[in-house]
C-alpha positions in Angstrom: 0.0 -0.1 0.2 1.4 3.4 -0.8 0.4 5.6 2.3 2.0 8.9 1.4 3.7 10.7 -1.3 6.0 13.8 -1.1 7.3 15.4 -4.1 6.9 18.2 -6.7 3.5 19.1 -8.1 3.7 18.9 -11.7 0.2 19.2 -13.1 -3.5 20.0 -11.6 -6.4 19.0 -13.8 -9.3 18.3 -11.8 -9.9 15.6 -10.4 -6.4 14.5 -11.4 -2.8 15.7 -10.7 0.6 14.6 -11.4 3.3 14.4 -8.7 7.0 13.8 -9.3 8.6 11.7 -6.7 12.1 11.0 -7.3 11.7 11.1 -11.0 8.6 8.9 -11.2 5.4 10.7 -12.0 2.4 9.5 -9.9 -1.1 10.2 -11.4 -3.3 10.7 -8.3 -7.0 11.4 -8.3 -8.0 14.0 -5.6 -11.2 15.6 -4.4 -11.8 19.3 -4.9 -11.3 20.0 -1.2 -7.6 19.0 -1.8 -7.2 21.0 -5.0 -8.5 24.1 -3.1 -5.2 24.0 -0.8 -2.6 22.7 -3.4 0.2 25.1 -4.3 1.2 26.1 -7.7 2.7 23.6 -10.1 6.5 23.4 -9.5 6.1 23.6 -5.6 6.7 20.8 -3.0 3.6 18.9 -1.8 2.8 16.1 0.6 -0.4 13.9 0.0 -2.0 11.1 2.1 -2.8 8.4 -0.4 -4.9 5.5 -0.7 -4.2 2.8 -3.4 -7.2 0.9 -4.9 -6.3 -2.3 -7.0 -8.7 -3.8 -9.4 -8.0 -6.4 -12.0 -8.0 -3.9 -14.7 -6.2 -0.9 -12.8 -4.4 0.7 -10.0 -5.7 3.9 -8.9 -4.1 6.3 -6.3 -6.3 8.7 -4.4 -4.6 11.5 -2.7 -5.8 13.9 0.1 -4.4 16.9 1.7 -5.5 15.9 5.2 -5.6 12.6 7.1 -9.1 13.3 7.9 -10.2 13.3 4.6 -8.4 10.0 3.8 -9.9 8.5 6.8 -13.5 9.6 5.8 -12.7 8.3 2.3 -11.8 4.9 3.6 -15.1 4.8 5.7 -17.2 5.7 2.6 -16.1 2.9 0.2 -16.7 0.5 2.9 -20.5 1.4 2.6 -22.5 -0.8 0.4 -23.0 0.7 -3.2 -20.4 3.4 -2.6 -17.2 3.1 -4.6 -14.1 5.0 -4.8 -15.5 7.5 -7.4 -18.5 8.2 -5.6 -16.5 8.8 -2.4 -14.3 11.3 -4.1 -17.5 13.2 -5.5 -18.9 13.4 -2.0 -15.7 14.6 -0.5 -15.7 17.2 -3.5 -19.2 18.4 -2.8 -19.2 18.7 0.9 -16.5 19.3 3.8 -15.8 16.4 6.0 -17.1 18.4 8.8 -20.3 19.0 6.8 -20.8 15.5 5.9 -20.4 14.3 9.7 -23.0 17.0 10.4 -25.3 15.7 7.9 -24.8 12.0 9.4 -25.2 13.2 12.9 -28.5 15.1 12.0 -29.8 12.4 9.7 -29.9 15.1 6.9 -30.8 13.1 3.8 -31.8 16.2 2.0 -28.5 17.7 2.0 -26.9 14.5 1.1 -29.2 14.0 -2.0 -28.2 17.2 -3.4 -24.6 15.8 -4.0 -24.1 14.4 -7.7 -24.5 10.6 -7.6 -26.3 10.5 -4.2 -29.9 9.4 -4.5 -32.4 9.0 -1.7 -31.5 5.3 -0.9 -27.7 5.9 -1.0 -28.1 9.0 1.4 -30.3 6.9 3.8 -27.6 3.9 3.6 -24.7 6.5 4.2 -26.6 7.7 7.5 -27.3 4.1 8.7 -23.8 2.7 7.8 -21.8 5.9 8.9 -23.3 6.9 12.1 -21.3 4.6 14.3 -18.1 5.0 12.2 -18.1 8.8 12.9 -19.0 8.7 16.5 -15.5 9.8 17.4 -14.8 11.9 14.5 -11.8 14.4 14.8 -10.9 16.9 12.2 -7.4 17.5 11.0 -7.2 20.4 8.8 -4.7 20.5 6.0 -1.6 22.4 6.5 -0.6 23.3 2.9 -1.9 26.2 1.4 -1.7 27.8 -2.1 -3.6 28.7 -5.3 -3.6 27.7 -9.0 -3.7 29.5 -12.4 -4.9 28.3 -15.6 -5.4 29.8 -19.2 -9.0 28.9 -19.1 -10.2 28.5 -15.6 -13.9 28.5 -16.4 -13.4 25.5 -18.9 -11.2 23.7 -16.5 -14.2 24.1 -13.9 -17.0 22.7 -16.4 -14.7 19.7 -17.1 -14.1 19.2 -13.3 -17.7 19.3 -12.5 -18.6 16.7 -15.3 -15.9 14.5 -14.1 -17.5 14.7 -10.6 -20.9 13.5 -12.2 -22.6 16.7 -13.1 -24.2 16.7 -16.8 -22.3 19.1 -19.0 -25.4 21.7 -19.5 -25.9 21.9 -15.6 -21.9 22.1 -15.1 -22.0 25.1 -17.4 -24.8 26.8 -15.8 -23.1 26.3 -12.3 -19.9 28.0 -13.4 -21.5 30.9 -15.3 -23.6 31.6 -12.0 -20.5 32.1 -10.2 -20.1 35.7 -9.5 -16.8 37.1 -11.0 -15.9 33.6 -12.5 -13.8 35.2 -15.1 -11.4 36.7 -12.3 -10.9 33.7 -10.5 -9.0 30.6 -10.7 -10.4 27.0 -11.5 -10.4 25.9 -8.0 -12.2 28.8 -6.6 -14.8 28.7 -9.3 -15.4 25.0 -8.6 -15.6 25.4 -4.9 -18.2 28.3 -5.2 -20.2 26.4 -7.8 -20.5 23.2 -5.6 -21.3 25.6 -2.5 -24.1 26.9 -4.5 -25.3 23.5 -5.5 -25.6 22.2 -2.1 -27.4 25.1 -0.6 
């Protein structure tokens, strides 16, 4: 199991990033919550990772905070929740927000996340309640921003990768105030916040 990577960030293309570790380029899928705190390409970064091995692929998932990885590992144990949906959940709601939804049995908030239907939301609440009873947050220590030649296009692509339909993703990005002046990570964060409200 690869539990942690420390190296130089080469590329950020939500939901995937490329990390150079000792001359080896690791492709890592990460939730948007991690993208928000990544430094600019060329800077050093440390990620907590989880490796998912399947017959046809090895996929590495990376998280800025241990709390995110811990929640991801709990989510993929829930019946019907795979790694992609777990990443989408972490991209659409903060770990603290998710824990609050589970503790208050707020299925309505969970259903607003892409890919989460009523039955999945109910299953998440039932199966995660005991696992989250001793939840402790560990906030990410890294900070930074990002830049892009076409941040609005990147934001739309990232939302589509998270499970939104293309027209809906475009509408969400256009609805962000001042989107043309923001980087893609900020646009995505604001679009997702508006979608969950």
